N, C-alpha and C positions, 0 to 999 in steps of 0.2 A: 186279347192276349198280348202282353208286352214281352219282348225279349230284352232282358237286362242282365248285365254282368254283375255277379257278386264276387268281390275280391275278399277272401277270408285271410286275415293275418294271423297273428299268434296271440299269446296271453289270453285275455278275455274275449278276443275277437270272435271265436266260434260261438261262444255263449250268447253274446248280445246279438249276433247275426241270427241265431235260431229264434231268439225272442222277437226280433223285429219282423222276420219273415212270417212268423206265426200270426202276429198282429195284422200285417198287411193282408194275409190270406183271409183272416176273419173279417176284414173290412169289405171284402168282395172284389178286390182288385186281382185280376188274373195275370200272373207273371210266370213266364218261363225263365227261370233263373239259370244262367250259364255260370256255374260255380267254378271259380279259379282260386288258387292258393298262391301266397307270396310270403317272403320273409326269411328268417334264419333257417328254419327247417328245410325250406325249399332250396336255399343256397347250398345246404349240405348235400342234398340228393341230386340237384340239377346243375350245381355249379354257380348259379346266379340267383339273387333274391327276387328278381323280377324277370321271369322268363318271357320269351317272345309270345308264347301262347296267351299270356295275360293281356299283353298289348293288342294282339290280334283279336281277342274277344271283345275288348272295348271298342276297337275300330269297327268291328262288325256290328255291334249292338248300339254304338253311339253314346250309350249312357251306362253308368256303373254306380253301384253302392259298395262302399269299401269300409272294412273294419280296421282298427289300428294294427300297425306293424312295428315291432321293436327296431329302433335304430341304434347300432352300437355307438358308444361315446368314445371319441378320441382314437378309434381304430375300427377295422372291419369295413364292411361294405357301405356304400353311400346310401342315404335315405331313399327308401322305395317311393315315398311321397314326392321327393324332389325329382326322381327319375320319371315318374308318371307325368308330372307337370311339364317337364322338358320334352319328353318323347311325344306327348299328345298336344303340346302347345296350349296347355290349360292356363292361360295367362292371367285369369282373374280369380282371386280367392275371395269368396263372399262369406262374411261372418255376421249375420244378424244377431244382436245381443239384446234380449229384453227379458224382463222379470217373468218368472213362472209362478203360478198360484201356490201359496203355502210353502214356498222355498225361502227360508230366512236369508236376508241380505241386509247390507248396511244402507241401501238406498232403494226407494220406490220409484216406479215409473221410468226406469231406465229403458231407453229405446234407441240404441246406437247400431248403425250398420258400418262394419269395417270392410273396406274394399282395398285389397292388398295386391300389388303387382307380384306375379308368381314365378317369373322365369329368369330373372337376372339379379342384379345387385351382388352382394357377397355370396349369395346362394348359387351363383353360376359355377361355383366349385373350382375356380382357377386359383390354385395354391401351389407354392413351392417352398422347399426347404433351402434357404439361402446358405446356411451353414448349421452346424449342430446346435447353435444357440439362437438362431434367428429363422423365423418362418414368415411368409407374407401371403396375403390374400388380395386378389384384385377385385375391386368393386366396379361392376359393369352397369352403366346406366345409358340407355339409348333413347333417342327421341321417338322412334317408332313404338317401342314398348311403353314409354311413358305417356304418349298421346292416346294410345288405344286403351290403356287402363283408366285414364282420365275420362275418356269418352264413355267407357263402361259405367263409371261411377255416376256421371251426369245422366246417362240414359236410365240407369236404375232409379235415380232420384226423381226423374220425370214420371216414370212408369208407376212408381209407388208413392207419389205425392209427398216426397220429402221436401223440406224447406230450404236446405242449403248444404253445400259440400265444403269440408275443411281439408285442405291439403297440408300434410305433415312432413316436414323435412328438417335437415340440419344445414340449410343452405348458407347460414352465416359462417360455417366452418368448412364444409365440403362444397365450396363455391362452384366448382365445375360439375360434379356428378349430381348432387342434390339440387344445385342451381338449374341444371338441365331439366330435372323432374319438375321443379317448381315452374319453370318457364313453360313447359309443355302443358301443365294444368291451367296456367293463365290463358294460354292460347285457346285451348278447348273450351274454357268457360265462356269465351266471347260468343260461342255458338248457341248458348242457352240463356234462358231468362231466370236461371237459378243462381243465387249469389255464391261466390267462391270466397271463403275465408282462408287465412294462412296462419300457421302456428309452428313453432319449433318443437321438435320431438320431446325434449326434456320438459318444456313448459306444458306440453300436451299431457304428459304422464301426471304431472302435478295437478293440473286442472281436472283430469279425469277422476282422481281420487278425492278431490275437494268438492266437485260439483259436476257429475257426469251428465246431468240433465241439460247442460248447455250445448251438448253436441248432437249432431244428427247423422250425417254420412261422413266418415273419415276416409280420406284417400292417402295411401302410403306406399312407399317403395317396399321391397320384399322384407328386408331385415326388420325395419321399424314396424311393419305390418304384423310380422310374426309375434313380436313382443307385445304390441298394443292389443292385438286380438285376444291374447291370453289375459292381459290386464282387464279387458272388458268382460271376459268370461268370469273373472273373479268378482265383478260387480253384480253378477246375476246368479251366483250360487256355485260357481266353479266349473271346471272342465267337464264334469259329469253331465251338465245340462247344455253344453255349448255345441251348436250345430255348425256345419261348414259345407262349402261347395267349391269345387274347382271347375271353372267354366272356360271353354274355348269356343272358337268359331264352329268346330265340327264335333267335339266331344265334351262330355261333362261327367265329373266324378264327384259323388256326394259322400261325405265322410264326417265322423265326429272329430273333434279337435283333440280329445284326450289321448293319452298313451295306451300301451297294451296292458299295463298293470299286471305283470306276470305273478306278482306276490299274492294276488287273490284269485288267480285263474283256477277254475274247476271247483270253487268253493260256494257257488250260488250266492255270491256277494256283489256281482257286477251290476252297475246301473245302466240299463239300455236306453235311457232317455235321450242322450246326445245322438246316438245312431238313429233312434226313432224320429227325432226332430229333423235330422238330415234327410231321412226317408220321406218325411212329410213335404219338405221342400222339393224333393225329387218328384213326388207325385204332382205337386203344383206345376212343376216344370214340364211334365209330360201331358198336362191337361186334365189330370184327375183331381180337380179342385174340390169337388164335393167329398170324395173319399178322404182327401188330405184333411179337410176341415173336420170330418167325422173322427178321424184318428186323433187329431190334435185336441178336440173337445173331450174325447174319452181319457186322454192323458191328463188333461187339466182337471177333470172331475175326479180322477184317481188321486191326484196330489191334494185336491181340496178335501178329500175324505181322509186325509192324513195317512195315506198309504204310500210310504216312501222307503227307499233303500237306505242302507246304513250310512252312506256318504252324505245323505241329506238329513241325517238325524233320525231316520226311521228304523224299523225292525224287520222289514220284509226282504226276502231274498229275490233273486232275479226271476225265478219261476212264478212265485206268488204275485209279484208286482206285475208281471206280464199278464197273468190270468185276470188280475183285477182290471187292467185296461181293457181286455177283451170283453169282460162282463159289462163294461160301460159303453161299448161301441153302439 
């Protein structure tokens, strides 16, 4: 029996959470779910979108599965995702991107792993209004954070038999900040027998849409990593199939990449695949590799049978899609 925190957000979050928990239970993994809520509704009732009780739960259980939480644009509270990463020091954002069966994409055989630094850069949230017509944000890059994310990327590459790591920066323009990130990656690379390649962020984006198969593991600062990880999701079918994990030395939070999609909430249209893939990685992480493989195979067989949700060109609702996966476990 595993004790795992489930952080339920808003929008389609509760629906896809119910789907994934049902599949995990059917697979035979016994989990005692510590269910917590976060987001806009919680902010209205408790004053903050991420109460201490949620952080306490993750600290107690060490591991969490999280559904999307809506982040207000241009106003309102700060992103719950960013707060979680900062409070729990989840410094590594891991985004494996690879093709799923029978999901139409422009490219075949895409297999890219995005490793994104998760705690600083412009996402440190240090902003100020200089005057009514001028605002500024401060970009924070430190050697400690840069070296540990580089080490994470190379350790992952070694453990998973990847061929090389590509560090992505704009060091030709941001010579001090991105230059420090690049220098840190070069230093860590000397400790490994895996090659380090270098590319500028703008060229990287162009190369990704021209020939994504030339990349293996991408190592990026926070902002570039956020953008490129969504670009890579687009290469494999969109955010509806893109998994994610936020990993630190003490705690780990697994979550899908997509938003809360409030426009389709409660309509049995949500695709639980991204959360399910994140849960599969979570099961691998805690050592339930056989059950993780069992769930992944069932999902792939379901997609191969042309049972898909509307966002993937199918006609199945959330519940029918979930039941189809369970039938194939």
